[in-house]
C-alpha positions in Angstrom: 0.0 0.0 0.0 1.4 3.4 -1.0 1.5 6.2 1.6 2.3 9.9 1.3 5.0 11.6 3.2 3.9 15.1 4.4 5.8 18.2 5.3 6.2 19.1 8.9 2.8 20.8 9.2 1.0 18.2 7.2 0.0 20.4 4.3 2.2 19.5 1.4 3.1 15.9 0.2 6.9 15.8 -0.1 7.3 12.1 -1.0 5.9 8.6 -0.5 6.6 5.1 0.6 5.1 1.7 0.3 4.3 -1.0 3.0 3.4 -4.5 2.0 3.0 -7.8 3.9 5.8 -10.3 3.5 4.1 -13.1 1.5 3.4 -16.0 3.8 3.8 -14.0 7.0 1.4 -11.1 7.5 3.1 -9.9 10.8 6.2 -8.9 8.8 6.0 -5.8 6.7 8.4 -4.9 3.9 9.0 -1.1 3.7 10.1 -0.1 0.2 9.9 2.5 -2.6 10.7 5.3 -0.3 11.3 8.7 -2.0 11.4 12.3 -0.9 11.2 15.0 -3.6 14.6 16.7 -4.2 13.6 20.2 -2.9 12.8 18.6 0.5 16.0 16.5 1.0 18.7 17.4 3.4 16.7 19.3 5.9 15.7 16.6 8.4 12.5 15.5 6.5 13.9 12.0 5.8 14.5 11.3 9.5 11.2 12.7 10.5 9.4 10.7 7.7 11.2 7.6 8.8 10.0 7.9 12.4 6.5 8.6 11.2 6.7 5.5 9.0 7.8 3.4 12.1 4.8 4.8 14.0 2.5 3.8 11.1 4.0 0.3 11.0 3.2 -0.1 14.7 -0.3 1.3 14.3 -1.0 -1.3 11.6 0.0 -4.0 14.1 3.1 -5.4 12.5 5.6 -7.2 14.7 8.7 -6.9 12.5 9.8 -4.9 9.5 12.3 -5.5 6.7 14.0 -2.9 4.6 16.6 -3.1 1.8 19.0 -0.3 0.9 21.9 -0.1 -1.5 25.3 -0.3 0.3 26.4 3.0 -1.2 23.5 5.0 0.3 25.3 6.3 3.4 22.5 8.7 4.4 19.9 6.0 4.5 22.2 3.5 6.3 22.9 6.1 9.0 19.2 6.7 9.5 18.6 3.0 9.9 21.4 2.6 12.4 20.2 5.5 14.4 16.6 4.1 14.7 17.3 0.6 15.8 17.6 -1.4 12.5 20.0 -4.3 12.3 22.0 -5.4 9.3 20.8 -9.0 8.6 22.7 -9.7 5.3 24.2 -8.3 2.2 24.4 -9.5 -1.4 25.4 -8.4 -4.8 22.4 -7.9 -7.1 22.7 -9.8 -10.4 20.1 -7.4 -11.9 21.7 -4.0 -11.0 25.3 -4.9 -10.0 24.8 -3.0 -6.7 25.5 -4.4 -3.3 22.2 -4.6 -1.3 21.9 -4.6 2.4 18.9 -6.2 4.2 17.9 -4.7 7.5 15.4 -5.9 10.1 13.7 -4.4 13.1 11.3 -5.5 15.8 8.3 -3.2 16.1 7.2 -2.5 19.7 3.5 -2.6 20.3 
């Protein structure tokens, strides 16, 4: 399901993300397709949006979340480390040639 990311006062959509059940295990959510529009990057919107997303995941009742990020995305990796995500594994994508990190995090209820 696609969700908007709003500016700080909730009046302007500045990006979006998607949350989907992991097939075969509906208590695990896969967070993906996260994007923040370029004019809104670099001013704390990403971290705020990330924390809002974690709140939404908890409100939906998920127990665990999975996230993938390319290894060269230092800003995203730092956000994940700062908010309790754990690196589970890493692999080289045969489709893109990029190194992909898989992160996981328990979601407190």
